[in-house]
N, C-alpha and C positions, 0 to 999 in steps of 0.2 A: 904832438897836436896840443899838448899842456906848455911845452917850451914856447911854441908858438903864439898861443893866444897873450900869455903873461909878458914876451918880448913886446908884443903889439900894446900893450899898455902905455897909456901917457900918464904922468901924476894928477891929472885934473880928471879921467877919465872915471870917478866915483860910481856911479851906476853902471858902468859894465862890469867895472871890478866886483863890485857887491852881485853879478847876476853869474859870474863867473863862478866865482866861489859858492854860490846856491845851489848851481847847476852841478858842480864837481863834489858837492855836499850831501846833495838830496838824490842822484842819480846812482843807481845800484851797481851799472857796470862802471860810473868812475870811481865809486868809492870800494869798488873790489880792484882795482888799481890800487889807488891811493891806502889800501892795508895792506899792499905788498910792499914789504921793505927794500927788495930789491929795485922794484921802482920807481920808490920814493927815492933812492940812494942814487939812480941813473938821470935824476931831473937834475936840471942849473938851480942854483940856489936861490938865485931869486926865485924861480918857479916853485921851489920848496918852498922857500916862507910863503907865498901867495898860497899855497893849496895844503898845503900839510904840515906845516907849524903850528899855526894859529887854528887849526880845525877844531870845532866844537866834540868834544868826544858823543859819541853815537850814542842814543839811547837802546838800541838794542846790540843785541851779539851777532846779528848777520846784516849785512847790507841787503838784501834782499825782501828786508823788512817794508823797502819805500816802494818798491814795487809790488808787492802786496796790497800795501796803502790805496797806493794807485790803481790795482784794479777793483779792490773793493769801493769805494769811493765813485769811480766810474758807474758802477752796478748800481750804485743809491743815487748818483746825480739822474741817471736815464728813471729809475724808478720815481723817482718825483714827480719826472716830466711825465710819465704813462701816468701818473696820479692825476696830474692837471688835465692831462686830454681827456681823463675817463669822468674827470668832475668829482673825484673824489678829495678828501681832506688831505694836506700835507702835511702830515705828524711825521715825527722822526722818525726815520729806522730804526726800527729793533735791529739790536744785534744778533751775528748768529751765533751756534752754540760756542761756546767759549774752549777753546784748544788748550788745555791744561800743562800738556807740554813744556818742561822748560827750554828756553828762557825766558818765555814771554807770552802771554797770550795771542791771540791769533789776530789778524789785524783788524777785524771787525769789532774786537771788543773795545768800550769804552776808556779802559787805561791803555790802552796801546795809543787810541787818538789822542788823548791827553799827555803822554809822555811824548809823542811826535811833536803837539803841540809848543812845548819848552824848548826842543831843541831847536825848533824853526824860530822863536822868541831869541834863542842866543846867536842863532843866522841873522835876524833883523837887527839886534843890538850891536853885533859886530860891526855894522856896515854903516848903519845909523845909530850911534849912542845916544842911548837917552829918548827914542823913538817909544819905547813901550809908556813914561808915561808922560811923553811930550802934549801939550793940547793939540788941537787941531791948528792953532796958527803959530805951533812952535817950531822951531827951526827943523830939528829932526823929522818932525812928521812931515813938512812940505817935502824935503828932501826924500824921504822916503818915498812919497806919493808923486812928485816928480820923476824920480826913476822907474816906477811901476809904467806911468805912463808912455815912459819913453821906451820902456820893453814892449807894452803892449801894442805900440803903435810899428814897431818892427824897426824903428830908429837906433836901437844900439848894434843891431847887426852888421858884423864886418864883412859877411861874405855876401855875395851876389844871392840874390832870391833863388830859392830850390825852384827848379822847372815844375809846374801845376801836375802835382799828383805825385810829388815828389817828397820825399823823406827828408827832415832836416837834420843839420851836420851839428854834431856835439860838439857843447863850446860855444855858439854864435851867438849867444847873449839873445835870442828871440823866441816867442813862444813853440814850445812841438804840439803844432799844431789843436786839436780839437782837446788835448791835456789841459788847457789855458784852463777850462771851465772845472777843473779843480781845484784851484785854488779857490772861489767862493766856494764851493762843496765841503773844502775843509773845512775853511772856518766857518761856515754856519753851522757844522756838526759841533764844533769845537765850542759854540755859543749854547747850543742845544743842550749840551752836555752839562755846562755849567756859565753860567752867565759870566761876560767879562766884557768890561766896559771898550778894552783895548782888542781883543778878536771881533767885537761888534762892527767897529767901526772900520778893521781889517775887512771885514764880509763886505761889508757896506762899498769900499773902494774896490775890491775885487768884483763884485756885482755892478757895480758902476761902468769898471775895464771890460766889460764883457762888450759892450758896445763899441769902445774902441777898436778894440779886435775886429768885433765883425766889420768894421771900417776899413781894416789895413792889410786884410786876410782873405781871399778868396780859394773855392772849392773845385775840386772837378767834378762836372755834371750837378753845380748846386747842392754838394754832400759835401759836409766835414766827416770824412772817415777818417779816425784819431790823427794821426800826422800826416797826413794827404792834404797838403795845402801850399799854398806860394803869397809872398808879400803882393799888393797890389801897386802898382807905379805910381808914383806921384811924390810930392816931399810929405811928411809927418808932421813937419809944426802943425799944420792946417786943423790938422786929425787931431793933434794934441791939445791944439787952442780949444778947439770944441768940445773937445772932453771935459777941460777945467769948466768950462762953463755949465757941462751937463753933471759933472759931479758936484759944484755948488747949489745946484738945485736937488739933486737927489740927496745931498746930506740936509738941507731945509726939509725935504720930504720924509725922511726916515730917518727918525730921532729915537732912540732909547727901544728900552725891551717891549712897549707896545707895539714896533712896528715889524716885529720880528717875521711874524708870520706874512705880512707883506711883501718884506725884504726877501722871502725865501720864494715866493709867487715869482717873483720876478724873475729871478736865477729859474726859478723850472720852466719858465715858458721861454726863458733864453737857450737852454739845453735840448726844450725840444725844437724850437726853431733850428738848432743846432744838427738833430738829429732826425729831422721831420721825416725821412725816408723809412727811418725804421720804426718810428712813434706813430707818428701822426695815420701812416698808413695801415698798421697793425692792429690800432687803439682808438678807433674815431669817435670821438666825443658822444655821450650819453646824450640822447632825446627825451624831450618833455620837461 
């Protein structure tokens, strides 16, 4: 799988290269393979350079930390949506009790999320040098936005669409179902823990991308059940063009720290829509 994906890359496939590496470097299962010296030695030299040689140092001693973080973020995203439906304030979720066992706190502890954010920043910088400090009209940020728009629309996928209700193929450079909503959940949590202009505009981008993702994918029985999904037919370019116009309006509407609460509410509404079978039926809005 690794060798086939690397061999299919073209020199101009910057966005696809980035998401191949992003997937390999943030998936607990794929990281476990890359941590195996025997497996890495078996890779072809170009594949080894793509996935192993330039890989950032992990912030945790165990690859399963990424899966643990995803579970924690999923719970928090659904919790936000439940609070939205109940008419409650969308206060930042409290961390669960700290796991003091070495080598790191549990995934819900703020320090773990901040360390994960630093790791993601290194991945972003590897794919788009200068993106962290680039202005909105700078080339690194524009390339970063364009790559995520292509990803969220399904335009980067190289394999045929997954059958409706099926599971995604690893390293196919497309979203893994409803896990796509965790991009925004993570970025919002990072900004809530400590203000960061970079992570705020990244959170704004990821929340805006949820509309593009919704336009590009469909779900069995109108339900987004984690990885069960399939790309909708039709070209991606019109959807991406419409998203770019949507993002421009989004950037004008959400500027700075004062708009963080409103941005969080938009994300919570999107998650509520994505999980409506579980949330809306179980948590009807309060009347009066």
